[in-house]
C-alpha positions in Angstrom: -64.3 15.3 74.3 -62.5 18.5 73.3 -60.9 16.6 70.4 -64.4 15.3 69.4 -65.8 18.8 69.4 -63.0 20.0 67.2 -63.6 17.2 64.7 -67.3 18.0 64.6 -66.5 21.6 64.2 -64.1 20.9 61.4 -66.5 18.6 59.6 -69.3 21.2 59.9 -66.8 23.9 58.5 -65.9 21.7 55.5 -69.6 20.9 54.9 -70.4 24.6 55.1 -67.6 25.4 52.6 -68.8 22.6 50.3 -72.4 23.7 50.3 -71.4 27.3 49.9 -69.3 26.6 47.0 -72.0 24.4 45.5 -74.6 27.1 45.9 -72.3 29.6 44.3 -71.6 27.4 41.3 -75.3 26.8 40.9 -76.5 30.4 41.1 -73.7 32.6 40.2 -74.2 35.3 37.6 -74.3 34.2 34.1 -71.9 35.5 31.6 -73.1 38.3 29.3 -75.0 37.0 26.2 -76.4 33.8 27.7 -80.1 32.9 27.7 -81.0 35.4 24.8 -84.1 35.6 22.7 -83.0 37.6 19.8 -85.6 39.7 17.9 -87.8 38.4 15.2 -86.4 38.9 11.7 -87.7 38.6 8.2 -86.3 35.4 6.7 -85.9 35.5 2.9 -85.0 31.8 2.6 -85.4 28.9 5.2 -85.1 25.3 4.4 -85.5 22.2 6.6 -82.9 19.5 6.3 -82.8 15.9 7.9 -80.4 13.0 8.2 -82.4 9.7 8.2 -81.5 6.2 9.2 -84.0 3.4 8.6 -84.4 -0.3 7.9 -85.8 -1.5 4.6 -88.1 -4.4 4.1 -85.3 -6.9 4.5 -84.1 -5.4 7.8 -80.9 -3.8 6.2 -80.1 -0.4 7.6 -79.7 2.7 5.4 -78.5 6.2 6.1 -79.3 9.3 4.1 -77.5 12.4 5.1 -77.9 16.0 4.0 -76.9 18.2 6.8 -73.2 18.2 6.6 -73.2 18.0 2.8 -75.1 21.2 3.0 -72.6 22.7 5.6 -69.7 21.7 3.3 -71.3 23.4 0.4 -71.9 26.6 2.4 -68.2 26.6 3.5 -67.1 26.2 -0.1 -68.8 29.4 -1.1 -67.6 31.6 1.7 -65.4 34.6 0.8 -65.0 36.7 3.9 -66.1 34.9 7.1 -67.0 31.5 8.6 -68.1 31.2 12.1 -68.5 27.6 13.4 -69.6 26.4 16.8 -69.7 22.5 17.2 -69.9 20.5 20.4 -68.4 17.1 19.3 -65.7 17.7 16.6 -63.6 14.5 16.9 -63.2 10.9 15.7 -63.6 9.3 19.1 -65.4 6.0 18.6 -66.3 5.2 22.2 -66.4 1.6 23.7 -66.7 -0.5 20.6 -68.6 2.2 18.7 -68.1 2.0 15.0 -67.0 5.0 13.3 -69.0 5.3 10.1 -68.4 8.6 8.1 -65.2 10.6 9.0 -67.2 13.8 9.4 -64.6 15.4 11.6 -61.9 15.0 9.0 -64.3 16.1 6.2 -65.1 19.3 8.1 -61.5 20.0 8.9 -60.4 19.5 5.3 -63.4 21.6 4.0 -62.2 24.6 6.1 -58.6 24.2 5.3 -59.4 23.9 1.5 -61.5 27.1 1.6 -58.8 29.0 3.5 -56.3 27.9 1.0 -58.5 28.9 -1.9 -59.5 32.3 -0.5 -56.5 34.1 1.1 -57.6 36.4 3.9 -60.8 34.4 4.6 -61.5 34.8 8.3 -62.4 31.4 10.1 -63.7 31.2 13.7 -64.0 27.7 15.2 -65.6 27.5 18.8 -66.0 24.1 20.5 -66.2 22.3 23.7 -63.2 21.0 25.7 -64.6 17.5 25.5 -62.7 17.3 22.2 -59.5 17.3 24.2 -61.1 15.2 26.9 -60.7 18.4 29.1 -57.1 19.0 28.4 -55.7 15.4 28.4 -55.3 15.0 24.7 -54.4 17.1 21.7 -57.0 17.6 19.0 -55.4 17.0 15.7 -58.3 18.7 13.9 -58.1 21.9 16.0 -54.3 22.0 15.9 -54.4 21.9 12.0 -56.9 24.7 11.9 -55.0 26.8 14.4 -51.8 26.3 12.4 -53.6 27.4 9.2 -54.6 30.6 10.8 -58.1 29.9 12.1 -59.1 31.5 15.4 -59.9 28.4 17.6 -61.8 29.0 20.8 -62.2 26.3 23.4 -65.1 27.3 25.6 -64.4 28.2 29.2 -67.0 26.1 30.8 -66.1 27.3 34.3 -67.9 30.5 33.5 -71.2 28.6 33.3 -73.4 27.6 36.1 -73.2 24.1 37.5 -75.8 21.6 36.6 -74.3 19.2 39.1 -73.4 21.5 41.9 -72.8 18.7 44.4 -69.7 17.9 42.5 -68.9 21.2 40.9 -68.8 22.8 44.3 -65.8 20.9 45.7 -64.4 20.6 42.2 -64.0 24.5 42.1 -62.2 24.3 45.4 -59.9 21.3 44.9 -59.2 20.8 41.2 -60.5 23.4 38.7 -57.5 25.7 39.2 -55.0 22.8 38.6 -53.5 22.4 35.2 -53.7 19.3 33.0 -51.2 17.6 30.7 -51.4 15.9 27.3 -48.4 13.7 28.1 -49.4 12.3 31.6 -52.3 10.1 30.9 -52.6 6.7 32.5 -56.2 6.0 32.9 -58.7 4.6 30.2 -60.4 7.1 28.0 -64.2 6.8 28.1 -64.4 8.1 24.5 -61.5 6.4 22.8 -58.4 4.4 23.3 -55.7 7.0 24.3 -54.9 7.3 28.1 -56.1 10.3 29.9 -55.3 12.0 33.2 -57.1 11.6 36.6 -57.9 15.4 36.3 -59.9 14.7 33.2 -61.9 12.0 34.8 -62.6 14.3 37.7 -63.8 17.0 35.2 -66.4 14.7 33.7 -69.0 14.7 36.4 -69.3 18.5 36.2 -71.7 17.8 33.2 -71.1 21.2 31.7 -71.0 21.7 27.9 -71.0 24.1 25.1 -73.6 21.9 23.2 -74.3 24.3 20.3 -74.1 23.4 16.7 -74.0 26.4 14.3 -72.5 27.7 11.2 -72.6 31.2 9.6 -71.0 32.1 6.3 -71.0 35.1 4.1 -72.5 35.1 0.6 -72.8 37.7 -2.1 -76.2 39.2 -0.9 -75.6 38.8 2.8 -75.4 36.0 5.2 -76.4 32.3 5.4 -76.7 30.1 8.4 -77.3 26.7 9.6 -78.5 25.5 13.1 -78.6 21.7 13.7 -78.8 18.9 16.1 -76.0 17.1 14.4 -72.3 16.9 15.4 -69.3 16.5 13.1 -68.4 13.4 15.1 -67.6 10.2 13.2 -69.3 7.9 15.7 -72.4 10.1 15.4 -72.6 10.1 11.6 -75.4 7.6 11.4 -77.6 9.5 13.9 -80.9 10.9 12.9 -80.7 14.7 13.0 -82.5 17.8 11.6 -81.4 21.4 10.8 -82.7 24.6 9.6 -80.7 26.6 7.0 -81.6 30.2 6.6 -80.5 33.6 5.1 -81.1 37.2 6.3 -80.3 39.3 9.4 -81.0 36.5 11.9 -77.6 35.1 10.8 -76.0 38.3 12.3 -77.7 37.5 15.6 -76.2 34.1 15.4 -72.8 35.6 15.0 -73.5 37.9 18.0 -74.3 34.9 20.2 -71.0 33.2 19.2 -69.0 36.5 19.9 -70.4 36.4 23.4 -69.3 32.8 24.0 -65.8 33.5 22.7 -65.4 36.6 24.7 -66.2 35.0 28.1 -63.9 32.3 27.1 -61.1 34.9 26.7 -61.0 35.5 23.0 -62.2 38.9 21.6 -63.6 38.7 18.0 -63.1 42.2 17.0 -64.3 43.3 13.6 -67.2 40.9 13.2 -70.4 42.4 11.9 -72.9 43.6 14.7 -76.5 42.6 14.6 -78.6 44.7 12.3 -81.2 47.2 13.6 -84.6 45.8 14.2 -86.8 46.3 11.1 -90.6 46.0 10.4 -91.7 42.4 9.6 -93.5 41.1 6.7 -93.9 37.4 5.7 -92.0 34.5 7.3 -90.0 35.3 10.4 -87.3 33.7 12.4 -85.4 34.4 15.6 -82.4 33.0 17.3 -82.7 31.5 20.8 -80.2 30.6 23.2 -80.4 28.6 26.6 -83.4 29.4 28.7 -85.0 31.4 25.9 -85.4 28.2 24.2 -87.4 26.9 27.1 -89.6 29.9 27.2 -90.3 29.6 23.5 -91.1 26.0 23.7 -93.6 26.7 26.7 -95.2 29.5 24.8 -95.7 27.4 21.7 -97.3 24.6 23.6 -99.5 27.0 25.5 -100.6 28.6 22.3 -101.7 25.4 20.6 -105.6 25.2 20.5 -108.0 22.1 20.5 -107.7 20.4 17.1 -104.4 21.9 16.2 -101.5 19.7 15.6 -98.2 19.5 17.7 -95.3 17.1 16.9 -92.3 16.6 19.0 -89.2 14.7 18.1 -86.6 14.6 20.8 -83.5 12.8 21.9 -84.0 13.6 25.6 -87.2 14.7 27.2 -87.2 15.3 30.9 -87.9 18.9 31.8 -90.8 18.9 34.2 -92.3 22.2 33.0 -92.3 21.0 29.4 -93.9 17.7 30.4 -96.7 19.5 32.3 -97.2 21.6 29.2 -97.4 18.7 27.0 -100.0 16.9 29.2 -102.0 20.3 29.5 -102.0 20.5 25.6 -103.3 16.9 25.4 -106.0 17.6 28.0 -107.4 20.6 26.1 -107.6 18.6 22.8 -104.5 19.3 20.9 -103.5 16.6 18.5 -100.2 15.7 19.9 -97.6 13.1 18.7 -94.3 12.5 20.5 -91.4 10.6 18.8 -88.5 9.8 21.2 -85.2 8.0 21.3 -85.4 4.9 23.4 -82.1 5.9 25.2 -80.7 2.5 24.5 -77.3 3.1 22.8 -74.4 5.5 23.4 -71.4 4.8 21.2 -71.1 1.1 21.9 -72.5 1.1 25.4 -76.0 0.1 26.4 -78.1 2.6 28.4 -80.9 1.9 30.7 -83.6 4.0 29.0 -83.7 6.9 31.5 -85.2 9.5 31.1 -87.3 9.0 27.9 -88.9 5.6 28.9 -90.1 6.9 32.2 -91.4 10.1 30.6 -93.1 8.2 27.9 -94.9 6.1 30.5 -96.2 9.3 32.1 -97.3 10.8 28.8 -99.1 7.7 27.6 -101.0 7.6 31.0 -102.1 11.1 30.1 -103.4 10.0 26.6 -100.5 11.2 24.5 -99.6 9.2 21.5 -95.9 8.2 21.8 -93.7 6.2 19.5 -90.0 5.2 19.6 -87.4 5.6 16.9 -86.2 2.1 15.8 -82.5 2.5 16.6 -79.8 -0.1 16.2 -76.7 1.4 17.6 -77.3 4.9 16.3 -79.4 7.6 18.0 -82.5 9.4 17.2 -80.8 12.7 17.8 -83.3 15.2 16.4 -84.6 18.1 18.5 -87.7 19.5 16.9 -91.1 21.0 18.0 -93.7 21.7 15.2 -97.0 23.5 15.9 -99.4 23.7 13.1 -102.5 25.8 13.2 -105.2 26.4 10.6 -103.0 28.6 8.6 -99.7 29.3 10.5 -97.1 27.1 11.8 -94.1 27.4 14.3 -91.1 25.4 14.2 -88.3 25.2 16.9 -85.2 23.2 16.1 -81.6 23.1 17.1 -79.2 21.8 19.6 -81.3 21.8 22.8 -82.8 18.7 24.3 -85.8 19.4 26.5 -84.0 18.8 29.7 -83.0 20.9 32.8 -79.3 21.0 31.6 -80.3 22.1 28.1 -83.0 24.7 29.0 -82.1 26.2 32.4 -78.9 28.1 31.6 -76.5 25.4 32.3 -75.3 24.2 28.9 -74.7 26.6 26.0 -77.4 25.8 23.4 -78.7 27.4 20.2 -82.0 26.8 18.5 -84.0 28.8 16.0 -87.8 29.5 15.8 -89.5 29.9 12.5 -93.0 31.3 12.1 -94.5 30.9 8.7 -97.6 29.8 6.9 -98.2 26.0 7.0 -97.5 25.7 3.3 -94.0 27.3 3.6 -91.4 24.7 2.2 -89.7 24.4 5.5 -92.9 23.7 7.4 -94.1 21.2 4.7 -90.7 19.4 4.7 -90.6 19.2 8.5 -94.2 17.9 8.7 -93.4 15.3 6.0 -90.3 14.2 7.8 -92.3 13.6 11.0 -95.1 11.9 9.2 -92.6 9.5 7.5 -90.9 8.7 10.7 -94.2 8.2 12.6 -96.0 6.2 9.9 -93.2 4.0 8.4 -94.0 4.0 4.6 -93.5 0.9 2.7 -89.9 -0.3 2.7 -88.7 2.4 5.3 -89.1 1.5 9.0 -88.2 4.4 11.3 -90.3 3.9 14.4 -91.9 1.2 16.7 -94.9 1.2 19.0 -94.6 2.5 22.6 -94.9 -1.1 24.0 -91.6 -2.0 22.4 -89.6 -0.1 25.1 -92.4 0.5 27.8 -90.8 0.7 31.2 -92.8 0.9 34.5 -89.9 0.3 36.9 -90.4 2.4 40.0 -86.7 2.5 40.8 -85.7 4.0 37.3 -88.6 6.4 37.5 -87.3 7.5 40.9 -83.8 7.9 39.5 -85.1 10.0 36.6 -86.8 12.4 39.0 -83.7 12.6 41.3 -81.2 12.9 38.5 -83.2 15.6 36.8 -83.8 17.7 40.0 -80.3 17.4 41.4 -78.2 17.4 38.3 -76.7 14.0 38.9 -77.4 12.9 35.3 -75.7 13.0 32.0 -78.9 14.2 30.3 
């Protein structure tokens, strides 16, 4: 009996250590600079960009891309500084996924070419350790940039809170401190064909990420920036995505947000321009939002929508319970609401089960919300956009953040921007036209299908969505 008591006491102690570590990982202090709503800034220029994939009248697939062509053009004009933060920056194809456009190589070469053309050009590249499969592989793109003199920062995800604390708690105790090796892989790679280590496989369920997609470059009269939902990732190159390009002092705030990410990852970026003082506003305005500040801006925008005003939402993942409640409340008070979702069917050659979007769509349709699906065939409807149009003014939120717990509650690193301008501002008109086209399917261009196409009333999958969202046991 004494031995049994010792076993029980030992198990209770292990359980307490597990739960204590999990609680710390879930609630530990955030690094400085996370979850920031930067001040509103006057925005001299702002333009909306979109990558479109659609089927023509014969069913053939077409892809029209503008976002990274614009990014490469911006890089090609830089004279003093380029600051880039990209989540997926690799040529991994996944399980049978077809690599379409070699975006990762194009981006690498664009940076190398500009560095060769402009001696002394400072280039900062920040990215996520997924591009090395958490230390198991060498990234040829990052290695070439580092060798050419770029400052390469691989984000220290351990500084972030755990979205999946049930795993990250024991991970922090048993494995996080251990090293990894690029020469010891023996297990299959979930993203490609090269073998990876057991430690990298064990890192995957932490579900932490630097999910940002940003670019800032100098130009003759100041700064120019791009915030997007798109990745320079070959297997993602046919995805539908959106971006906002803008100039002005908000670009300096974007640099400040990236300086914070680099510094808590152990790299000081001395000498970069600080944010400008806050100035009086006149005309179109824009502000940079990161992490939980994006959530607050989304909720405020939905709450501000009045009966008869229009709200359009296009989203790759929609699962955050507060956002869903706000959408249903807007519908109930008479807002003209349209929601366009990815069917969550494809992920780089693998089929998915539709969670969480199909379960959320069922809930929204039951509340009277109009929902359509992007008509995807291997690619993803990867846009993250919220557009509110009033009688004269409009608000647009776009960037990297899905509307999920991971993306909005200070777990991932995320960056979106919020533009406030008259409804006839070119960026607002272009965003509205993009959504209308995707929703309405003009002749010869099929972008979307009815809700019935992917409707799913499964009780089990609805339960899994709610558990996965609440406990962090999900990849979304």
